[in-house]
C-alpha positions in Angstrom: 7.3 94.8 -88.9 7.4 98.2 -90.5 10.0 100.9 -89.9 9.9 104.7 -90.1 12.7 106.9 -91.2 13.6 110.3 -89.9 15.0 112.9 -92.2 17.5 115.3 -90.6 18.9 118.1 -92.8 22.5 117.7 -93.6 23.4 121.1 -92.0 22.0 119.8 -88.7 23.9 116.5 -89.0 27.1 118.5 -89.7 26.3 120.7 -86.6 26.3 117.6 -84.3 29.5 117.4 -82.3 29.7 113.6 -82.8 31.7 111.4 -85.2 29.5 110.8 -88.2 29.5 107.0 -87.8 28.1 107.3 -84.3 25.2 109.6 -85.2 22.4 107.1 -86.0 22.9 104.9 -82.9 23.4 108.0 -80.7 20.2 109.6 -81.9 18.2 106.4 -81.3 19.6 106.2 -77.8 18.8 109.9 -77.1 15.3 109.4 -78.5 14.8 106.3 -76.4 15.8 108.1 -73.2 13.5 111.1 -73.8 10.5 109.0 -74.8 11.0 106.9 -71.7 11.4 110.0 -69.5 8.2 111.5 -70.9 6.3 108.2 -70.5 5.7 107.6 -74.2 7.6 104.3 -74.1 8.0 101.7 -71.3 11.3 100.5 -70.1 11.4 97.4 -72.3 10.6 99.2 -75.6 12.8 102.1 -74.8 15.8 99.9 -74.1 15.0 98.0 -77.3 15.0 101.3 -79.3 18.3 102.2 -77.6 19.8 98.9 -78.5 20.8 98.3 -74.9 20.4 95.5 -72.4 18.3 96.0 -69.3 21.4 96.8 -67.2 22.9 99.1 -69.9 19.6 101.1 -70.2 19.2 101.3 -66.4 22.8 102.7 -66.3 22.0 105.2 -69.1 18.9 106.4 -67.2 21.1 106.9 -64.1 23.7 108.8 -66.1 21.0 111.1 -67.4 19.4 111.6 -64.0 16.2 110.0 -65.3 14.2 108.2 -62.6 13.0 104.7 -63.3 9.2 104.5 -63.6 8.1 101.9 -61.1 4.4 101.6 -60.3 2.4 99.5 -57.9 1.6 97.0 -60.6 5.3 96.3 -61.2 5.9 96.1 -57.5 3.1 93.5 -57.2 4.6 91.4 -60.0 8.0 91.6 -58.4 6.6 90.5 -55.1 4.8 87.6 -56.7 8.0 86.6 -58.4 9.9 86.7 -55.1 7.2 84.6 -53.4 7.5 82.0 -56.1 11.3 81.9 -55.6 11.2 81.5 -51.8 
C-alpha cells in the first residue's frame, strides 16, 4: 500500500498554535473531517485517516457540527441487520 506525503513550509508549521508533536496527527484528523464533510471520503475511510474508532469519529463529527451522511442504502442495510437479529 502506497503513501503520499504532504509538504508544509516550516513557517506555516511554526504558525500553527499547536504543540509541535501533535501537528501530524491533528492535521490528519482535520483533513479526515473536511474530506468526510465534503463527501470525498466515506465514514469508514475518514475515521481510518483520523486514526479514530467509529465512536470517536462520530463524536468528532458532532463536536465540529458535521452531520453524519446516512442515505437510504445504509438505512436498508441497517434494517436488514435488525431483521436478522430479531
